[in-house]
Backbone as JSON Lines, residues from 0, in Angstrom:
{"i":0,"aa":"M","n":[-49.61,-33.06,31.36],"ca":[-48.22,-32.21,31.15],"c":[-47.56,-32.18,32.26]}
{"i":1,"aa":"N","n":[-46.09,-32.34,32.27],"ca":[-45.41,-32.2,33.55],"c":[-45.82,-30.93,34.31]}
{"i":2,"aa":"S","n":[-45.72,-31.06,35.54],"ca":[-45.85,-29.85,36.27],"c":[-45.2,-28.55,35.87]}
{"i":3,"aa":"H","n":[-44.1,-28.78,35.18],"ca":[-43.19,-27.69,34.74],"c":[-42.2,-28.02,33.67]}
{"i":4,"aa":"S","n":[-42.66,-28.29,32.52],"ca":[-42.15,-28.68,31.52],"c":[-41.57,-27.33,30.77]}
{"i":5,"aa":"W","n":[-40.21,-27.28,30.48],"ca":[-39.69,-26.19,29.5],"c":[-39.42,-26.63,28.42]}
{"i":6,"aa":"Y","n":[-39.62,-25.66,27.19],"ca":[-39.37,-25.98,26.07],"c":[-38.56,-24.89,25.3]}
{"i":7,"aa":"S","n":[-37.44,-25.03,24.58],"ca":[-36.9,-24.03,23.77],"c":[-37.67,-23.72,22.38]}
{"i":8,"aa":"A","n":[-37.42,-22.64,21.92],"ca":[-38.23,-22.39,20.75],"c":[-37.92,-23.45,19.74]}
{"i":9,"aa":"S","n":[-36.56,-24.07,19.53],"ca":[-36.33,-25.02,18.44],"c":[-37.03,-26.32,18.87]}
{"i":10,"aa":"Q","n":[-37.2,-26.56,20.21],"ca":[-38.15,-27.86,20.69],"c":[-39.64,-27.74,20.34]}
{"i":11,"aa":"L","n":[-39.99,-26.48,20.38],"ca":[-41.43,-26.31,20.09],"c":[-41.68,-26.39,18.61]}
{"i":12,"aa":"A","n":[-40.68,-25.67,17.8],"ca":[-40.85,-25.9,16.49],"c":[-40.98,-27.2,15.83]}
{"i":13,"aa":"E","n":[-39.9,-28.15,16.34],"ca":[-39.93,-29.57,16.0],"c":[-40.99,-30.4,16.34]}
{"i":14,"aa":"L","n":[-41.87,-30.08,17.48],"ca":[-43.03,-30.68,17.9],"c":[-44.22,-30.58,17.04]}
{"i":15,"aa":"A","n":[-44.06,-29.61,16.01],"ca":[-45.21,-29.12,15.03],"c":[-46.41,-28.99,15.81]}
{"i":16,"aa":"L","n":[-46.6,-28.13,16.69],"ca":[-48.03,-27.81,17.6],"c":[-48.97,-27.31,16.5]}
{"i":17,"aa":"P","n":[-50.17,-27.43,16.87],"ca":[-51.11,-26.7,16.19],"c":[-51.26,-25.26,16.39]}
{"i":18,"aa":"G","n":[-51.45,-24.4,15.43],"ca":[-51.42,-22.86,15.71],"c":[-49.99,-22.37,16.02]}
{"i":19,"aa":"M","n":[-48.9,-23.22,15.72],"ca":[-47.65,-22.56,16.02],"c":[-46.83,-22.49,14.73]}
{"i":20,"aa":"P","n":[-45.99,-21.43,14.76],"ca":[-45.03,-21.89,13.69],"c":[-44.0,-22.88,13.67]}
{"i":21,"aa":"G","n":[-43.73,-23.25,12.52],"ca":[-42.71,-24.57,12.41],"c":[-41.32,-24.46,12.35]}
{"i":22,"aa":"T","n":[-40.96,-23.09,12.66],"ca":[-39.51,-22.78,12.87],"c":[-39.12,-22.24,14.47]}
{"i":23,"aa":"A","n":[-38.04,-22.27,14.53],"ca":[-37.65,-21.66,16.05],"c":[-37.73,-20.09,15.81]}
{"i":24,"aa":"R","n":[-37.1,-19.71,14.55],"ca":[-37.28,-18.22,14.47],"c":[-38.78,-17.7,14.56]}
{"i":25,"aa":"G","n":[-39.61,-18.37,14.01],"ca":[-41.14,-18.25,13.8],"c":[-41.76,-18.24,15.28]}
{"i":26,"aa":"I","n":[-41.46,-19.17,15.98],"ca":[-41.51,-19.22,17.64],"c":[-41.16,-17.83,18.19]}
{"i":27,"aa":"Q","n":[-39.97,-17.42,18.1],"ca":[-39.3,-16.15,18.73],"c":[-40.28,-15.04,18.18]}
{"i":28,"aa":"I","n":[-40.67,-14.75,17.12],"ca":[-41.33,-13.83,16.45],"c":[-42.69,-13.78,17.27]}
{"i":29,"aa":"R","n":[-43.35,-14.93,17.39],"ca":[-44.72,-15.05,17.78],"c":[-44.57,-14.61,19.35]}
{"i":30,"aa":"A","n":[-43.51,-15.21,20.09],"ca":[-43.35,-14.74,21.44],"c":[-43.01,-13.14,21.62]}
{"i":31,"aa":"E","n":[-42.53,-12.59,20.64],"ca":[-42.29,-11.3,20.82],"c":[-43.61,-10.53,20.46]}
{"i":32,"aa":"S","n":[-44.34,-11.01,19.53],"ca":[-45.58,-10.28,19.32],"c":[-46.63,-10.38,20.35]}
{"i":33,"aa":"E","n":[-46.51,-11.45,20.73],"ca":[-47.83,-11.81,21.85],"c":[-47.28,-11.66,23.36]}
{"i":34,"aa":"N","n":[-46.09,-10.87,23.53],"ca":[-45.61,-10.54,24.75],"c":[-45.57,-11.66,25.86]}
{"i":35,"aa":"W","n":[-45.0,-12.85,25.05],"ca":[-44.61,-13.98,26.05],"c":[-43.55,-13.83,27.19]}
{"i":36,"aa":"L","n":[-42.62,-12.59,26.6],"ca":[-41.27,-12.41,27.83],"c":[-41.84,-11.1,28.43]}
{"i":37,"aa":"A","n":[-43.04,-11.19,28.83],"ca":[-43.27,-10.06,29.8],"c":[-42.62,-10.34,31.31]}
{"i":38,"aa":"P","n":[-42.03,-9.1,31.77],"ca":[-40.85,-9.47,32.89],"c":[-41.89,-9.82,34.11]}
{"i":39,"aa":"E","n":[-43.1,-9.77,34.34],"ca":[-44.06,-10.21,35.44],"c":[-44.21,-11.86,35.23]}
{"i":40,"aa":"R","n":[-43.82,-12.2,34.27],"ca":[-44.17,-13.77,33.84],"c":[-42.87,-14.56,33.89]}
{"i":41,"aa":"E","n":[-41.94,-14.05,34.06],"ca":[-40.44,-14.75,34.3],"c":[-40.54,-15.64,35.39]}
{"i":42,"aa":"G","n":[-40.05,-16.94,35.07],"ca":[-40.09,-17.88,35.98],"c":[-41.46,-18.57,36.17]}
{"i":43,"aa":"Q","n":[-42.3,-17.97,35.66],"ca":[-43.65,-18.92,35.5],"c":[-44.07,-19.3,34.17]}
{"i":44,"aa":"T","n":[-44.18,-18.55,33.18],"ca":[-44.36,-19.11,31.85],"c":[-43.03,-19.09,30.95]}
{"i":45,"aa":"W","n":[-42.1,-18.31,31.26],"ca":[-40.67,-18.01,30.44],"c":[-39.63,-18.32,31.49]}
{"i":46,"aa":"R","n":[-38.27,-18.85,31.04],"ca":[-37.16,-18.48,31.8],"c":[-36.09,-18.36,30.83]}
{"i":47,"aa":"R","n":[-34.79,-17.75,31.2],"ca":[-33.33,-17.68,30.42],"c":[-32.93,-19.08,30.1]}
{"i":48,"aa":"R","n":[-32.78,-19.6,29.27],"ca":[-32.08,-20.78,28.91],"c":[-30.72,-21.05,29.19]}
{"i":49,"aa":"Q","n":[-30.42,-22.02,30.06],"ca":[-29.08,-21.85,30.57],"c":[-28.13,-22.59,29.33]}
{"i":50,"aa":"G","n":[-26.92,-22.61,29.68],"ca":[-25.94,-23.33,28.62],"c":[-25.55,-22.48,27.56]}
{"i":51,"aa":"R","n":[-25.08,-23.02,26.62],"ca":[-24.51,-22.55,25.26],"c":[-25.66,-21.92,24.29]}
{"i":52,"aa":"G","n":[-25.28,-20.65,23.98],"ca":[-26.2,-19.87,22.94],"c":[-27.41,-19.45,23.47]}
{"i":53,"aa":"G","n":[-27.77,-19.43,24.86],"ca":[-28.86,-18.73,25.5],"c":[-30.12,-18.77,25.23]}
{"i":54,"aa":"G","n":[-30.87,-17.73,24.98],"ca":[-32.15,-17.74,24.49],"c":[-33.36,-18.08,25.62]}
{"i":55,"aa":"F","n":[-34.27,-18.42,25.44],"ca":[-35.55,-18.48,26.28],"c":[-36.06,-19.82,26.31]}
{"i":56,"aa":"E","n":[-36.59,-20.25,27.29],"ca":[-37.61,-21.61,27.27],"c":[-39.03,-21.22,27.82]}
{"i":57,"aa":"F","n":[-39.89,-21.9,27.48],"ca":[-41.35,-21.72,27.72],"c":[-41.91,-22.8,28.23]}
{"i":58,"aa":"T","n":[-42.9,-22.57,29.13],"ca":[-43.77,-23.71,29.82],"c":[-45.09,-23.46,28.73]}
{"i":59,"aa":"P","n":[-45.77,-24.91,28.8],"ca":[-46.82,-24.86,27.8],"c":[-47.86,-23.98,27.92]}
{"i":60,"aa":"Y","n":[-47.9,-23.16,29.28],"ca":[-48.92,-22.29,29.68],"c":[-48.78,-20.92,28.85]}
{"i":61,"aa":"A","n":[-47.75,-20.57,28.25],"ca":[-47.52,-19.53,27.24],"c":[-48.03,-19.76,25.93]}
{"i":62,"aa":"L","n":[-48.3,-21.25,25.69],"ca":[-48.82,-21.46,24.29],"c":[-50.4,-21.34,24.07]}
{"i":63,"aa":"P","n":[-50.89,-21.32,22.87],"ca":[-52.42,-21.52,22.68],"c":[-52.69,-22.56,23.01]}
{"i":64,"aa":"L","n":[-54.25,-22.73,23.44],"ca":[-54.99,-23.89,23.94],"c":[-54.64,-25.01,22.96]}
{"i":65,"aa":"S","n":[-54.81,-24.97,21.79],"ca":[-54.55,-26.32,20.93],"c":[-53.3,-26.86,20.95]}
{"i":66,"aa":"A","n":[-52.42,-26.02,21.29],"ca":[-50.81,-26.38,21.39],"c":[-50.8,-27.18,22.78]}
{"i":67,"aa":"R","n":[-51.34,-26.7,23.8],"ca":[-51.26,-27.23,24.88],"c":[-51.91,-28.72,25.2]}
{"i":68,"aa":"V","n":[-53.02,-28.7,24.44],"ca":[-53.7,-29.94,24.46],"c":[-53.01,-30.88,23.68]}
{"i":69,"aa":"K","n":[-52.4,-30.64,22.45],"ca":[-51.56,-31.56,21.93],"c":[-50.27,-32.04,22.79]}
{"i":70,"aa":"L","n":[-49.75,-31.26,23.6],"ca":[-48.56,-31.66,24.36],"c":[-49.31,-32.45,25.53]}
{"i":71,"aa":"A","n":[-50.44,-32.12,26.2],"ca":[-51.01,-32.83,27.01],"c":[-51.21,-34.34,26.57]}
{"i":72,"aa":"V","n":[-51.68,-34.69,25.42],"ca":[-51.95,-35.76,24.73],"c":[-50.8,-36.68,24.65]}
{"i":73,"aa":"A","n":[-49.73,-35.85,24.08],"ca":[-48.56,-36.69,23.55],"c":[-47.97,-37.35,25.11]}
{"i":74,"aa":"E","n":[-47.96,-36.72,26.18],"ca":[-47.39,-37.03,27.27],"c":[-48.16,-38.1,28.03]}
{"i":75,"aa":"A","n":[-49.79,-38.14,27.71],"ca":[-50.4,-39.13,28.39],"c":[-50.19,-40.48,28.47]}
{"i":76,"aa":"P","n":[-49.9,-41.16,26.86],"ca":[-50.06,-42.53,26.87],"c":[-48.9,-43.23,27.84]}
{"i":77,"aa":"A","n":[-47.77,-42.39,27.86],"ca":[-46.66,-42.87,28.66],"c":[-47.19,-43.38,30.05]}
{"i":78,"aa":"K","n":[-47.87,-42.38,30.51],"ca":[-48.54,-42.65,32.02],"c":[-49.51,-43.74,32.07]}
{"i":79,"aa":"T","n":[-50.21,-43.57,30.81],"ca":[-51.57,-44.68,31.0],"c":[-51.04,-46.03,30.75]}
{"i":80,"aa":"E","n":[-49.89,-46.2,29.94],"ca":[-49.02,-47.44,29.62],"c":[-48.68,-47.74,30.79]}
{"i":81,"aa":"A","n":[-47.82,-47.24,31.65],"ca":[-47.31,-47.75,32.91],"c":[-48.55,-48.05,33.86]}
{"i":82,"aa":"F","n":[-49.25,-47.29,34.03],"ca":[-50.88,-47.59,34.7],"c":[-51.25,-48.75,34.4]}
{"i":83,"aa":"T","n":[-51.23,-49.16,33.14],"ca":[-51.96,-50.28,32.57],"c":[-51.03,-51.68,32.95]}
{"i":84,"aa":"D","n":[-49.88,-51.34,32.75],"ca":[-48.88,-52.65,32.83],"c":[-49.01,-52.95,34.66]}
{"i":85,"aa":"K","n":[-49.1,-51.9,35.27],"ca":[-49.21,-52.15,36.67],"c":[-50.52,-52.95,37.28]}
{"i":86,"aa":"R","n":[-51.68,-52.38,36.51],"ca":[-52.9,-53.06,37.0],"c":[-52.85,-54.57,36.44]}
{"i":87,"aa":"E","n":[-52.2,-54.81,35.09],"ca":[-52.15,-56.18,34.61],"c":[-51.3,-56.98,35.68]}
{"i":88,"aa":"R","n":[-50.24,-56.45,35.99],"ca":[-49.37,-57.5,37.07],"c":[-50.33,-57.6,38.3]}
{"i":89,"aa":"E","n":[-50.8,-56.63,38.86],"ca":[-51.63,-56.86,40.03],"c":[-52.78,-57.78,39.96]}
{"i":90,"aa":"D","n":[-53.53,-57.73,38.77],"ca":[-54.53,-58.76,38.48],"c":[-54.0,-60.11,38.29]}
{"i":91,"aa":"L","n":[-52.79,-60.35,37.65],"ca":[-52.19,-61.59,37.71],"c":[-51.45,-62.35,39.0]}
{"i":92,"aa":"W","n":[-51.23,-61.25,39.83],"ca":[-50.81,-61.96,41.16],"c":[-51.98,-62.46,41.99]}
{"i":93,"aa":"R","n":[-53.12,-61.53,41.89],"ca":[-54.47,-61.75,42.54],"c":[-54.9,-63.07,42.08]}
{"i":94,"aa":"R","n":[-54.99,-63.29,40.76],"ca":[-55.4,-64.56,40.21],"c":[-54.57,-65.89,40.83]}
{"i":95,"aa":"Y","n":[-53.25,-65.54,40.69],"ca":[-52.19,-66.49,41.07],"c":[-52.65,-66.87,42.98]}
{"i":96,"aa":"E","n":[-52.69,-65.83,43.5],"ca":[-53.04,-65.95,44.93],"c":[-54.28,-66.41,45.29]}
{"i":97,"aa":"G","n":[-55.27,-66.23,44.32],"ca":[-56.46,-66.94,44.6],"c":[-56.56,-68.58,43.98]}
{"i":98,"aa":"M","n":[-55.62,-69.03,43.39],"ca":[-55.7,-70.43,43.11],"c":[-55.39,-71.24,44.48]}
{"i":99,"aa":"P","n":[-55.97,-72.52,43.93],"ca":[-55.59,-73.48,45.1],"c":[-54.29,-74.05,45.3]}
{"i":100,"aa":"E","n":[-54.0,-74.13,46.55],"ca":[-52.38,-74.14,46.84],"c":[-51.9,-75.71,46.07]}
{"i":101,"aa":"C","n":[-52.63,-76.58,45.89],"ca":[-51.9,-77.82,45.18],"c":[-51.63,-77.11,43.7]}
{"i":102,"aa":"L","n":[-52.36,-76.22,43.03],"ca":[-51.87,-75.71,41.82],"c":[-50.7,-74.83,41.93]}
{"i":103,"aa":"T","n":[-50.55,-73.92,42.9],"ca":[-49.51,-73.13,42.8],"c":[-48.16,-73.51,43.38]}
{"i":104,"aa":"E","n":[-48.2,-74.85,43.89],"ca":[-47.17,-75.74,44.51],"c":[-46.5,-76.18,43.21]}
{"i":105,"aa":"N","n":[-47.34,-76.79,42.19],"ca":[-47.0,-77.41,41.21],"c":[-46.33,-76.55,40.11]}
{"i":106,"aa":"E","n":[-46.65,-75.25,40.09],"ca":[-46.16,-74.36,39.18],"c":[-44.97,-73.93,39.87]}
{"i":107,"aa":"L","n":[-44.8,-73.82,40.84],"ca":[-43.39,-73.36,41.46],"c":[-42.45,-74.31,41.36]}
{"i":108,"aa":"S","n":[-42.66,-75.76,41.38],"ca":[-41.85,-76.79,41.41],"c":[-41.31,-77.05,39.77]}
{"i":109,"aa":"D","n":[-41.88,-76.28,38.97],"ca":[-41.31,-76.53,37.58],"c":[-40.16,-75.58,37.25]}
{"i":110,"aa":"F","n":[-39.8,-74.63,38.28],"ca":[-38.55,-73.71,38.16],"c":[-37.51,-74.31,38.96]}
């Protein structure tokens, strides 16, 4: 998860997280019943939404564990793919640099 991702009730509903309602209104009702908007947690697990319409935004830490896990897993592939691409490039350069000079000169002359 990002260190501080914020989600509106409608965004959370669209994500179809396990253990969570599938509508923005359902998320709002859950937030009220579970006291997500406790004043002492403002800025930590919730904040007032900026812009038109107002409302509130929540961090994953306000959500049940199963929902947090799904969010973390959903964000992980992008980071993993970028890391894998970087390692592949580094591996190719390492192989290229390890080749005999006579082979690398021939490869560059083709361009």
